[in-house]
MIMI-480286 format. One record per residue (C-alpha): residue number from 1; residue in one letter; x, y, z. Coordinates in steps of 0.2 Angstrom, whole numbers, plus 5000, padded with zeros to 4 digits. Layout:
N
<i = NUM aa = A xx = X yy = Y zz = Z>
...
***
This chain:
348
<i = 1 aa = M xx = 5931 yy = 6021 zz = 5045>
<i = 2 aa = P xx = 5914 yy = 6018 zz = 5049>
<i = 3 aa = P xx = 5906 yy = 6035 zz = 5059>
<i = 4 aa = S xx = 5901 yy = 6024 zz = 5071>
<i = 5 aa = W xx = 5919 yy = 6015 zz = 5078>
<i = 6 aa = F xx = 5915 yy = 6024 zz = 5096>
<i = 7 aa = S xx = 5896 yy = 6021 zz = 5099>
<i = 8 aa = G xx = 5891 yy = 6004 zz = 5113>
<i = 9 aa = R xx = 5913 yy = 6007 zz = 5118>
<i = 10 aa = S xx = 5914 yy = 6012 zz = 5136>
<i = 11 aa = P xx = 5924 yy = 6029 zz = 5141>
<i = 12 aa = S xx = 5939 yy = 6019 zz = 5149>
<i = 13 aa = A xx = 5937 yy = 6004 zz = 5134>
<i = 14 aa = L xx = 5937 yy = 6019 zz = 5124>
<i = 15 aa = F xx = 5953 yy = 6027 zz = 5133>
<i = 16 aa = S xx = 5961 yy = 6010 zz = 5132>
<i = 17 aa = S xx = 5960 yy = 6006 zz = 5115>
<i = 18 aa = L xx = 5964 yy = 6023 zz = 5109>
<i = 19 aa = A xx = 5982 yy = 6022 zz = 5120>
<i = 20 aa = L xx = 5986 yy = 6006 zz = 5111>
<i = 21 aa = V xx = 5980 yy = 6014 zz = 5091>
<i = 22 aa = A xx = 5990 yy = 6028 zz = 5100>
<i = 23 aa = A xx = 6007 yy = 6017 zz = 5100>
<i = 24 aa = S xx = 6003 yy = 6012 zz = 5083>
<i = 25 aa = L xx = 6001 yy = 6026 zz = 5072>
<i = 26 aa = S xx = 6020 yy = 6036 zz = 5075>
<i = 27 aa = P xx = 6035 yy = 6035 zz = 5088>
<i = 28 aa = V xx = 6030 yy = 6052 zz = 5093>
<i = 29 aa = F xx = 6012 yy = 6046 zz = 5099>
<i = 30 aa = A xx = 6023 yy = 6029 zz = 5106>
<i = 31 aa = V xx = 6030 yy = 6038 zz = 5117>
<i = 32 aa = D xx = 6022 yy = 6033 zz = 5135>
<i = 33 aa = L xx = 6007 yy = 6029 zz = 5131>
<i = 34 aa = A xx = 6003 yy = 6012 zz = 5130>
<i = 35 aa = A xx = 6015 yy = 5996 zz = 5132>
<i = 36 aa = V xx = 6017 yy = 5991 zz = 5116>
<i = 37 aa = Q xx = 6033 yy = 5999 zz = 5111>
<i = 38 aa = A xx = 6046 yy = 6007 zz = 5100>
<i = 39 aa = P xx = 6061 yy = 5997 zz = 5094>
<i = 40 aa = P xx = 6069 yy = 5991 zz = 5114>
<i = 41 aa = K xx = 6089 yy = 5996 zz = 5114>
<i = 42 aa = A xx = 6100 yy = 5982 zz = 5116>
<i = 43 aa = S xx = 6098 yy = 5979 zz = 5136>
<i = 44 aa = T xx = 6080 yy = 5976 zz = 5134>
<i = 45 aa = A xx = 6074 yy = 5958 zz = 5133>
<i = 46 aa = V xx = 6061 yy = 5957 zz = 5119>
<i = 47 aa = L xx = 6042 yy = 5946 zz = 5127>
<i = 48 aa = A xx = 6035 yy = 5949 zz = 5110>
<i = 49 aa = R xx = 6035 yy = 5955 zz = 5092>
<i = 50 aa = V xx = 6019 yy = 5963 zz = 5084>
<i = 51 aa = G xx = 6024 yy = 5965 zz = 5064>
<i = 52 aa = G xx = 6038 yy = 5980 zz = 5066>
<i = 53 aa = R xx = 6034 yy = 5982 zz = 5086>
<i = 54 aa = V xx = 6041 yy = 5974 zz = 5097>
<i = 55 aa = I xx = 6034 yy = 5971 zz = 5118>
<i = 56 aa = T xx = 6048 yy = 5971 zz = 5130>
<i = 57 aa = A xx = 6050 yy = 5964 zz = 5145>
<i = 58 aa = D xx = 6049 yy = 5978 zz = 5157>
<i = 59 aa = A xx = 6032 yy = 5983 zz = 5146>
<i = 60 aa = F xx = 6023 yy = 5968 zz = 5149>
<i = 61 aa = R xx = 6029 yy = 5969 zz = 5171>
<i = 62 aa = Q xx = 6021 yy = 5986 zz = 5168>
<i = 63 aa = E xx = 6007 yy = 5982 zz = 5162>
<i = 64 aa = L xx = 6007 yy = 5966 zz = 5176>
<i = 65 aa = L xx = 6010 yy = 5981 zz = 5189>
<i = 66 aa = R xx = 5997 yy = 5992 zz = 5180>
<i = 67 aa = R xx = 5979 yy = 5977 zz = 5184>
<i = 68 aa = S xx = 5987 yy = 5973 zz = 5196>
<i = 69 aa = Q xx = 5985 yy = 5990 zz = 5207>
<i = 70 aa = Q xx = 5968 yy = 5992 zz = 5199>
<i = 71 aa = G xx = 5961 yy = 5977 zz = 5209>
<i = 72 aa = N xx = 5961 yy = 5963 zz = 5196>
<i = 73 aa = S xx = 5971 yy = 5947 zz = 5198>
<i = 74 aa = A xx = 5988 yy = 5947 zz = 5202>
<i = 75 aa = F xx = 5993 yy = 5934 zz = 5188>
<i = 76 aa = R xx = 6000 yy = 5923 zz = 5200>
<i = 77 aa = T xx = 5999 yy = 5907 zz = 5191>
<i = 78 aa = P xx = 6009 yy = 5907 zz = 5173>
<i = 79 aa = Q xx = 5993 yy = 5903 zz = 5163>
<i = 80 aa = Q xx = 5986 yy = 5920 zz = 5169>
<i = 81 aa = R xx = 6002 yy = 5929 zz = 5165>
<i = 82 aa = E xx = 6002 yy = 5920 zz = 5148>
<i = 83 aa = A xx = 5985 yy = 5926 zz = 5147>
<i = 84 aa = L xx = 5987 yy = 5944 zz = 5149>
<i = 85 aa = L xx = 6000 yy = 5943 zz = 5133>
<i = 86 aa = D xx = 5989 yy = 5937 zz = 5123>
<i = 87 aa = E xx = 5977 yy = 5949 zz = 5125>
<i = 88 aa = M xx = 5992 yy = 5963 zz = 5125>
<i = 89 aa = V xx = 5998 yy = 5954 zz = 5108>
<i = 90 aa = R xx = 5980 yy = 5954 zz = 5101>
<i = 91 aa = N xx = 5976 yy = 5973 zz = 5105>
<i = 92 aa = A xx = 5995 yy = 5976 zz = 5096>
<i = 93 aa = A xx = 5990 yy = 5967 zz = 5080>
<i = 94 aa = L xx = 5972 yy = 5975 zz = 5080>
<i = 95 aa = A xx = 5980 yy = 5991 zz = 5083>
<i = 96 aa = S xx = 5994 yy = 5987 zz = 5069>
<i = 97 aa = A xx = 5981 yy = 5985 zz = 5054>
<i = 98 aa = A xx = 5969 yy = 5999 zz = 5061>
<i = 99 aa = A xx = 5986 yy = 6009 zz = 5056>
<i = 100 aa = A xx = 5988 yy = 6000 zz = 5040>
<i = 101 aa = S xx = 5971 yy = 6003 zz = 5036>
<i = 102 aa = G xx = 5974 yy = 6023 zz = 5037>
<i = 103 aa = Y xx = 5965 yy = 6024 zz = 5056>
<i = 104 aa = D xx = 5977 yy = 6038 zz = 5060>
<i = 105 aa = K xx = 5974 yy = 6048 zz = 5047>
<i = 106 aa = D xx = 5953 yy = 6050 zz = 5056>
<i = 107 aa = P xx = 5949 yy = 6066 zz = 5063>
<i = 108 aa = E xx = 5940 yy = 6060 zz = 5078>
<i = 109 aa = I xx = 5956 yy = 6047 zz = 5082>
<i = 110 aa = Q xx = 5967 yy = 6062 zz = 5078>
<i = 111 aa = A xx = 5956 yy = 6074 zz = 5090>
<i = 112 aa = A xx = 5956 yy = 6060 zz = 5105>
<i = 113 aa = L xx = 5975 yy = 6060 zz = 5104>
<i = 114 aa = D xx = 5977 yy = 6079 zz = 5107>
<i = 115 aa = R xx = 5963 yy = 6073 zz = 5124>
<i = 116 aa = I xx = 5976 yy = 6063 zz = 5128>
<i = 117 aa = L xx = 5994 yy = 6068 zz = 5126>
<i = 118 aa = A xx = 5988 yy = 6085 zz = 5135>
<i = 119 aa = D xx = 5980 yy = 6076 zz = 5149>
<i = 120 aa = K xx = 5998 yy = 6066 zz = 5149>
<i = 121 aa = Y xx = 6006 yy = 6081 zz = 5149>
<i = 122 aa = L xx = 5998 yy = 6091 zz = 5160>
<i = 123 aa = R xx = 5998 yy = 6078 zz = 5174>
<i = 124 aa = D xx = 6017 yy = 6074 zz = 5170>
<i = 125 aa = H xx = 6021 yy = 6095 zz = 5174>
<i = 126 aa = V xx = 6011 yy = 6097 zz = 5189>
<i = 127 aa = A xx = 6018 yy = 6080 zz = 5194>
<i = 128 aa = A xx = 6034 yy = 6084 zz = 5193>
<i = 129 aa = G xx = 6032 yy = 6104 zz = 5200>
<i = 130 aa = L xx = 6022 yy = 6098 zz = 5215>
<i = 131 aa = K xx = 6032 yy = 6099 zz = 5232>
<i = 132 aa = P xx = 6020 yy = 6097 zz = 5247>
<i = 133 aa = P xx = 6018 yy = 6112 zz = 5261>
<i = 134 aa = T xx = 6032 yy = 6115 zz = 5273>
<i = 135 aa = D xx = 6028 yy = 6115 zz = 5293>
<i = 136 aa = A xx = 6031 yy = 6133 zz = 5293>
<i = 137 aa = E xx = 6019 yy = 6133 zz = 5275>
<i = 138 aa = I xx = 6006 yy = 6123 zz = 5285>
<i = 139 aa = E xx = 6005 yy = 6136 zz = 5302>
<i = 140 aa = S xx = 6005 yy = 6151 zz = 5288>
<i = 141 aa = F xx = 5992 yy = 6145 zz = 5281>
<i = 142 aa = Y xx = 5978 yy = 6141 zz = 5296>
<i = 143 aa = K xx = 5983 yy = 6156 zz = 5305>
<i = 144 aa = E xx = 5980 yy = 6167 zz = 5287>
<i = 145 aa = H xx = 5963 yy = 6157 zz = 5286>
<i = 146 aa = A xx = 5956 yy = 6154 zz = 5306>
<i = 147 aa = A xx = 5941 yy = 6158 zz = 5305>
<i = 148 aa = D xx = 5938 yy = 6144 zz = 5293>
<i = 149 aa = Y xx = 5945 yy = 6132 zz = 5308>
<i = 150 aa = G xx = 5936 yy = 6137 zz = 5322>
<i = 151 aa = A xx = 5924 yy = 6127 zz = 5328>
<i = 152 aa = G xx = 5913 yy = 6143 zz = 5325>
<i = 153 aa = E xx = 5898 yy = 6149 zz = 5339>
<i = 154 aa = R xx = 5882 yy = 6139 zz = 5338>
<i = 155 aa = R xx = 5866 yy = 6138 zz = 5342>
<i = 156 aa = R xx = 5855 yy = 6125 zz = 5341>
<i = 157 aa = G xx = 5835 yy = 6133 zz = 5345>
<i = 158 aa = N xx = 5815 yy = 6129 zz = 5339>
<i = 159 aa = F xx = 5805 yy = 6142 zz = 5328>
<i = 160 aa = I xx = 5785 yy = 6146 zz = 5324>
<i = 161 aa = Q xx = 5784 yy = 6154 zz = 5307>
<i = 162 aa = I xx = 5767 yy = 6168 zz = 5304>
<i = 163 aa = R xx = 5770 yy = 6166 zz = 5284>
<i = 164 aa = V xx = 5766 yy = 6186 zz = 5276>
<i = 165 aa = T xx = 5763 yy = 6183 zz = 5256>
<i = 166 aa = P xx = 5773 yy = 6196 zz = 5245>
<i = 167 aa = G xx = 5761 yy = 6211 zz = 5242>
<i = 168 aa = A xx = 5750 yy = 6207 zz = 5257>
<i = 169 aa = S xx = 5738 yy = 6222 zz = 5264>
<i = 170 aa = A xx = 5743 yy = 6231 zz = 5280>
<i = 171 aa = E xx = 5727 yy = 6224 zz = 5288>
<i = 172 aa = T xx = 5733 yy = 6207 zz = 5283>
<i = 173 aa = K xx = 5747 yy = 6211 zz = 5291>
<i = 174 aa = Q xx = 5743 yy = 6218 zz = 5308>
<i = 175 aa = A xx = 5731 yy = 6202 zz = 5310>
<i = 176 aa = L xx = 5746 yy = 6191 zz = 5304>
<i = 177 aa = E xx = 5758 yy = 6201 zz = 5317>
<i = 178 aa = A xx = 5744 yy = 6199 zz = 5333>
<i = 179 aa = K xx = 5743 yy = 6182 zz = 5327>
<i = 180 aa = A xx = 5761 yy = 6181 zz = 5330>
<i = 181 aa = K xx = 5762 yy = 6189 zz = 5348>
<i = 182 aa = Q xx = 5748 yy = 6178 zz = 5353>
<i = 183 aa = A xx = 5759 yy = 6160 zz = 5346>
<i = 184 aa = A xx = 5773 yy = 6170 zz = 5355>
<i = 185 aa = T xx = 5762 yy = 6173 zz = 5372>
<i = 186 aa = E xx = 5758 yy = 6151 zz = 5370>
<i = 187 aa = A xx = 5776 yy = 6146 zz = 5368>
<i = 188 aa = R xx = 5780 yy = 6156 zz = 5386>
<i = 189 aa = G xx = 5767 yy = 6145 zz = 5395>
<i = 190 aa = A xx = 5771 yy = 6137 zz = 5407>
<i = 191 aa = E xx = 5771 yy = 6117 zz = 5400>
<i = 192 aa = T xx = 5785 yy = 6108 zz = 5398>
<i = 193 aa = N xx = 5780 yy = 6108 zz = 5376>
<i = 194 aa = A xx = 5774 yy = 6125 zz = 5379>
<i = 195 aa = F xx = 5783 yy = 6129 zz = 5363>
<i = 196 aa = A xx = 5780 yy = 6111 zz = 5355>
<i = 197 aa = M xx = 5762 yy = 6115 zz = 5356>
<i = 198 aa = A xx = 5760 yy = 6133 zz = 5351>
<i = 199 aa = A xx = 5770 yy = 6125 zz = 5337>
<i = 200 aa = A xx = 5756 yy = 6115 zz = 5330>
<i = 201 aa = R xx = 5744 yy = 6125 zz = 5333>
<i = 202 aa = H xx = 5749 yy = 6144 zz = 5324>
<i = 203 aa = S xx = 5766 yy = 6140 zz = 5309>
<i = 204 aa = D xx = 5767 yy = 6140 zz = 5295>
<i = 205 aa = D xx = 5779 yy = 6129 zz = 5292>
<i = 206 aa = T xx = 5774 yy = 6116 zz = 5283>
<i = 207 aa = P xx = 5791 yy = 6101 zz = 5290>
<i = 208 aa = T xx = 5792 yy = 6104 zz = 5306>
<i = 209 aa = R xx = 5778 yy = 6112 zz = 5311>
<i = 210 aa = Y xx = 5772 yy = 6096 zz = 5321>
<i = 211 aa = T xx = 5792 yy = 6089 zz = 5328>
<i = 212 aa = G xx = 5791 yy = 6107 zz = 5340>
<i = 213 aa = G xx = 5798 yy = 6116 zz = 5325>
<i = 214 aa = D xx = 5817 yy = 6111 zz = 5327>
<i = 215 aa = M xx = 5829 yy = 6122 zz = 5316>
<i = 216 aa = G xx = 5846 yy = 6113 zz = 5318>
<i = 217 aa = W xx = 5859 yy = 6117 zz = 5322>
<i = 218 aa = V xx = 5865 yy = 6135 zz = 5315>
<i = 219 aa = L xx = 5880 yy = 6143 zz = 5315>
<i = 220 aa = K xx = 5886 yy = 6160 zz = 5316>
<i = 221 aa = T xx = 5898 yy = 6163 zz = 5302>
<i = 222 aa = D xx = 5886 yy = 6153 zz = 5292>
<i = 223 aa = A xx = 5874 yy = 6165 zz = 5278>
<i = 224 aa = T xx = 5866 yy = 6151 zz = 5269>
<i = 225 aa = Y xx = 5850 yy = 6145 zz = 5279>
<i = 226 aa = R xx = 5834 yy = 6146 zz = 5274>
<i = 227 aa = W xx = 5831 yy = 6158 zz = 5286>
<i = 228 aa = D xx = 5832 yy = 6179 zz = 5285>
<i = 229 aa = K xx = 5846 yy = 6187 zz = 5293>
<i = 230 aa = S xx = 5837 yy = 6194 zz = 5308>
<i = 231 aa = V xx = 5828 yy = 6179 zz = 5312>
<i = 232 aa = T xx = 5846 yy = 6170 zz = 5314>
<i = 233 aa = A xx = 5853 yy = 6187 zz = 5320>
<i = 234 aa = A xx = 5838 yy = 6186 zz = 5334>
<i = 235 aa = L xx = 5841 yy = 6167 zz = 5338>
<i = 236 aa = F xx = 5858 yy = 6170 zz = 5344>
<i = 237 aa = A xx = 5854 yy = 6187 zz = 5356>
<i = 238 aa = I xx = 5843 yy = 6173 zz = 5368>
<i = 239 aa = G xx = 5853 yy = 6175 zz = 5383>
<i = 240 aa = A xx = 5849 yy = 6160 zz = 5392>
<i = 241 aa = V xx = 5842 yy = 6141 zz = 5386>
<i = 242 aa = G xx = 5823 yy = 6138 zz = 5386>
<i = 243 aa = D xx = 5819 yy = 6157 zz = 5384>
<i = 244 aa = V xx = 5810 yy = 6162 zz = 5367>
<i = 245 aa = A xx = 5810 yy = 6177 zz = 5359>
<i = 246 aa = G xx = 5799 yy = 6187 zz = 5345>
<i = 247 aa = P xx = 5788 yy = 6192 zz = 5336>
<i = 248 aa = I xx = 5804 yy = 6194 zz = 5325>
<i = 249 aa = A xx = 5800 yy = 6202 zz = 5307>
<i = 250 aa = A xx = 5808 yy = 6195 zz = 5292>
<i = 251 aa = P xx = 5801 yy = 6199 zz = 5273>
<i = 252 aa = D xx = 5793 yy = 6181 zz = 5273>
<i = 253 aa = G xx = 5784 yy = 6182 zz = 5289>
<i = 254 aa = F xx = 5784 yy = 6185 zz = 5307>
<i = 255 aa = Y xx = 5794 yy = 6172 zz = 5318>
<i = 256 aa = V xx = 5796 yy = 6168 zz = 5337>
<i = 257 aa = L xx = 5809 yy = 6156 zz = 5342>
<i = 258 aa = R xx = 5815 yy = 6146 zz = 5356>
<i = 259 aa = L xx = 5835 yy = 6145 zz = 5362>
<i = 260 aa = V xx = 5837 yy = 6127 zz = 5364>
<i = 261 aa = E xx = 5857 yy = 6123 zz = 5364>
<i = 262 aa = K xx = 5871 yy = 6135 zz = 5362>
<i = 263 aa = T xx = 5890 yy = 6132 zz = 5361>
<i = 264 aa = D xx = 5905 yy = 6145 zz = 5363>
<i = 265 aa = G xx = 5916 yy = 6145 zz = 5346>
<i = 266 aa = K xx = 5931 yy = 6137 zz = 5351>
<i = 267 aa = A xx = 5948 yy = 6135 zz = 5338>
<i = 268 aa = R xx = 5951 yy = 6116 zz = 5334>
<i = 269 aa = P xx = 5967 yy = 6113 zz = 5336>
<i = 270 aa = L xx = 5981 yy = 6115 zz = 5322>
<i = 271 aa = A xx = 5987 yy = 6094 zz = 5324>
<i = 272 aa = T xx = 5971 yy = 6092 zz = 5320>
<i = 273 aa = V xx = 5965 yy = 6101 zz = 5306>
<i = 274 aa = K xx = 5984 yy = 6101 zz = 5295>
<i = 275 aa = P xx = 5977 yy = 6084 zz = 5284>
<i = 276 aa = N xx = 5964 yy = 6096 zz = 5277>
<i = 277 aa = I xx = 5977 yy = 6113 zz = 5275>
<i = 278 aa = E xx = 5987 yy = 6101 zz = 5265>
<i = 279 aa = Q xx = 5976 yy = 6095 zz = 5255>
<i = 280 aa = R xx = 5968 yy = 6114 zz = 5253>
<i = 281 aa = I xx = 5989 yy = 6119 zz = 5249>
<i = 282 aa = A xx = 5989 yy = 6103 zz = 5235>
<i = 283 aa = Q xx = 5972 yy = 6110 zz = 5227>
<i = 284 aa = E xx = 5976 yy = 6128 zz = 5228>
<i = 285 aa = R xx = 5995 yy = 6123 zz = 5220>
<i = 286 aa = R xx = 5988 yy = 6107 zz = 5207>
<i = 287 aa = L xx = 5977 yy = 6124 zz = 5199>
<i = 288 aa = K xx = 5992 yy = 6134 zz = 5201>
<i = 289 aa = L xx = 6004 yy = 6122 zz = 5192>
<i = 290 aa = L xx = 5990 yy = 6119 zz = 5179>
<i = 291 aa = Q xx = 5985 yy = 6135 zz = 5172>
<i = 292 aa = E xx = 6008 yy = 6139 zz = 5171>
<i = 293 aa = T xx = 6010 yy = 6125 zz = 5159>
<i = 294 aa = Y xx = 5994 yy = 6127 zz = 5150>
<i = 295 aa = E xx = 6002 yy = 6144 zz = 5149>
<i = 296 aa = Q xx = 6020 yy = 6141 zz = 5146>
<i = 297 aa = A xx = 6012 yy = 6129 zz = 5130>
<i = 298 aa = R xx = 6003 yy = 6144 zz = 5121>
<i = 299 aa = R xx = 6018 yy = 6155 zz = 5122>
<i = 300 aa = E xx = 6029 yy = 6142 zz = 5115>
<i = 301 aa = V xx = 6015 yy = 6135 zz = 5101>
<i = 302 aa = P xx = 6010 yy = 6150 zz = 5086>
<i = 303 aa = I xx = 5990 yy = 6150 zz = 5092>
<i = 304 aa = T xx = 5979 yy = 6157 zz = 5079>
<i = 305 aa = I xx = 5958 yy = 6162 zz = 5080>
<i = 306 aa = D xx = 5947 yy = 6166 zz = 5064>
<i = 307 aa = K xx = 5934 yy = 6173 zz = 5076>
<i = 308 aa = D xx = 5927 yy = 6177 zz = 5058>
<i = 309 aa = V xx = 5922 yy = 6160 zz = 5057>
<i = 310 aa = L xx = 5919 yy = 6153 zz = 5075>
<i = 311 aa = A xx = 5904 yy = 6165 zz = 5069>
<i = 312 aa = T xx = 5897 yy = 6156 zz = 5058>
<i = 313 aa = I xx = 5895 yy = 6140 zz = 5064>
<i = 314 aa = E xx = 5878 yy = 6139 zz = 5070>
<i = 315 aa = A xx = 5875 yy = 6126 zz = 5086>
<i = 316 aa = P xx = 5867 yy = 6108 zz = 5084>
<i = 317 aa = P xx = 5850 yy = 6105 zz = 5087>
<i = 318 aa = M xx = 5845 yy = 6104 zz = 5104>
<i = 319 aa = A xx = 5842 yy = 6083 zz = 5106>
<i = 320 aa = P xx = 5824 yy = 6078 zz = 5112>
<i = 321 aa = A xx = 5821 yy = 6075 zz = 5131>
<i = 322 aa = P xx = 5817 yy = 6059 zz = 5138>
<i = 323 aa = G xx = 5799 yy = 6058 zz = 5131>
<i = 324 aa = D xx = 5798 yy = 6071 zz = 5117>
<i = 325 aa = E xx = 5802 yy = 6058 zz = 5107>
<i = 326 aa = P xx = 5786 yy = 6055 zz = 5092>
<i = 327 aa = P xx = 5778 yy = 6039 zz = 5093>
<i = 328 aa = P xx = 5782 yy = 6026 zz = 5079>
<i = 329 aa = P xx = 5770 yy = 6025 zz = 5065>
<i = 330 aa = L xx = 5758 yy = 6017 zz = 5061>
<i = 331 aa = P xx = 5762 yy = 5998 zz = 5051>
<i = 332 aa = G xx = 5759 yy = 6006 zz = 5032>
<i = 333 aa = T xx = 5760 yy = 6023 zz = 5036>
<i = 334 aa = T xx = 5776 yy = 6037 zz = 5033>
<i = 335 aa = P xx = 5781 yy = 6044 zz = 5050>
<i = 336 aa = A xx = 5777 yy = 6067 zz = 5050>
<i = 337 aa = P xx = 5795 yy = 6072 zz = 5049>
<i = 338 aa = T xx = 5801 yy = 6081 zz = 5066>
<i = 339 aa = K xx = 5804 yy = 6099 zz = 5068>
<i = 340 aa = P xx = 5818 yy = 6102 zz = 5079>
<i = 341 aa = K xx = 5816 yy = 6112 zz = 5095>
<i = 342 aa = P xx = 5822 yy = 6131 zz = 5091>
<i = 343 aa = S xx = 5839 yy = 6135 zz = 5101>
<i = 344 aa = P xx = 5841 yy = 6146 zz = 5116>
<i = 345 aa = E xx = 5847 yy = 6160 zz = 5104>
<i = 346 aa = E xx = 5828 yy = 6158 zz = 5092>
<i = 347 aa = V xx = 5816 yy = 6157 zz = 5108>
<i = 348 aa = R xx = 5827 yy = 6174 zz = 5115>
***
């Protein structure tokens, strides 16, 4: 089989083709992998015969349903259904020809079939074992993860940053702190836009300097903001909306803060978050079932791994990054050999 058989094929097209090839290779691969079935039971109507294989009426109905669920044509007309049957016959004939040509012995085909079988086995076992959570389980999860389902205490603020570069001298820090104090004095001015004016004059935070230093909403339980925790803690420590605090010393400079808006934390009702809880429980159970299914398979199948052989296998050369390819040679010249990039191990 040519080594380029996989090239240019989309994953979905490759999967469909492999499923049909799988159905034609052996009775093991014919189970639940394609609409092309092994010889049917006496009660199953045969719609078409392709060599030694058959396409049953039930298999054809299943393929009709599958295509319809994917948003394809509803196959309302006899011509549409006949065209689908022609496609199934064509694929079955090609799959049979591939098996007769020895494609079933190709390592790439076998590896792809192993992935299909493993995926199907996992999905079926997980689907069979996955049970929806009861109301009692949902309520218990809600109580155990109460912090996840609170509205959360929130603050919205403005800030002015006087940046201090790493390694700055004590004299420089003292001068920048004095600048931050001046900014705080101006931010407390009587004008309604005093803070915005002070931010425009003094703030080193370019993205927010001319927008009043808007911080957006900050959650008390969220520790992933770009400001140091000392800054967000100072924002929550401000008592009244409109008050200004600072300067606050932080690792990257001095901050002046103004509280714009605040909300107190309240728990969201169970009825509101129930769909999310059901999804989280299902995800946890799905992951557990996947692991249990794999561990059971490992117990039932003898497995040996030779790590000495593994250690002798080198990593493939790194593919060139876009734009790193050498230019094409001039006509009549011989291209210079390219030197592969070093592997991460060689770099180290």
